[in-house]
C-alpha positions, 0 to 999 in steps of 0.5 A: 349807879349800881357798882360791880361790888354791889352786884357781885358779893364776896365770893365764897371759899368754894368759889375762889377754889373752883376759879383756881382748879377748874380754870387753870391754864395748864395745857392751854399752850402745850403740856411742856410750855414754861412761858404761861400767860405771856403767851397772850402777848402776840406780835399783834399785841406788841406792835398795838402797844408800841404804837400806842405810845404818844408822849414818849414820857418814861416812868421806872417802877423799880423801888431803890435796892435798899442797903441798909439793914432795919426792921422793915428791910431784914434782908438788905442788899449787899454792895462791895466795892474794889478799886484798881489804882496804877499809882503814879499813871493816875488811871484806874478803875472800880468794880462792885459786887452786888447780892440780894434775896430779891423775894419777899416785900422789898426789892422789885422783881418778877416771880418765875412759874416755879417759884410757888406751888400748891398740893397739885404742883407748880405750872402744869402740875409738874412736881416740885421735887423733880422740877427744882434743884436746890443745887442747880436751880429750875429745871422747868418754868425758870425765869429764862422762859421770858429772855426776850422780855416783855412788852405789852399794854398795861393798865393801871388801876388807882385804888387810892384815888377811886376811894378817896383815901390815901391807901388800902387797908387790911380791913378793906382789902381790893376786891375783884369786883372793885377792879371792874368799877375803878376800870369803868371810873377811868374809862379803861378796859383790861383786855387779854395779854394786858399787864394789869397794875394795881396801885394801892398806896403803899408809900402813904401806908408806910409813911403812917406805919414805919415800923411795920414789917410790910407784908407780915400778917395782918397785911393789906392788899388785894383780896383773893377774889382779884384771882377771879378778875384776873382769869376773867380778863386773861391778864398776863402780868400783874404788878402791884405795890401791896400784894396779897391781903394775909391772912386770908379769910379763906385760909389760903397760903396764896390768896392772889399769888396762886395765879402764877401756878393756876394760870401762868401769870407773871407777878411783879412784885413790889413795883413803885406804882405812886409816880405812875399813878401821878403820871397817869393823872397828869397825862390823863390816860391810864394805859401805856406800854410796859417793858420788863426785862428779867435777868437771863438766869438759868434755873432762876425762880425770878429776877430783880428788874427795872420795869419801864412805862412809856406813855 
């Protein structure tokens, strides 16, 4: 059988740039919209996702927030404790402080639509110099746009299972056409408003490359052609364990991350997807309800999250 990858060769740089620039969602939901592709998650979409729950099994997609510095964790989480003891009474309490730089390749988080930009601006073409204040935060398209939470149907595409290999390598990135082949092989369709979860085998990769600072070039992950697949299917959220393949053969700073400012897609970075892939194989299904609840941080460029998948 002819595969999508055989039918559709790797796109040229011009193809990628046309996808990012000529197929933008700017103005699609109004010129002042800061919600982006989550607009595709309608009430009907949420209700359908809720009604698809069958077994009630839940799986967390969050990595632990590591506190120990290492070569692979250059910005560890801070965690300080303080106890209160009333002495002879025997009662007391403890409080704590958390601090972390969650953007990067360590912590599970979502990227707000103000997070990155190209020469044409952030989401909706706004000037980052005007929309972002280093003192007070983002004034447009910050993470509070999703303060009601994100609840939608999710589809997991298991790249290692499809390839029969433990993990994705830099020399063989995940291609856009390959995503279509994987969906066909799993008997699922990716529909408008869906969360697309792409499992690339990060745990197995890091087990064999323990000293690699994951995310530094050359870094395995998704090829820029995946941005075309994402736009073609009107994906609302992309969750991944590996991220953009870097460096990009096209010389792009944001080979796939560009779906943020061009299409308004939410990115769920550093998702822990191996347990979900295992659960999908056990459940015999690759679609589920996904719940993502960002913190309600005014001016925030994103938020740490503990996403939950429900079968």
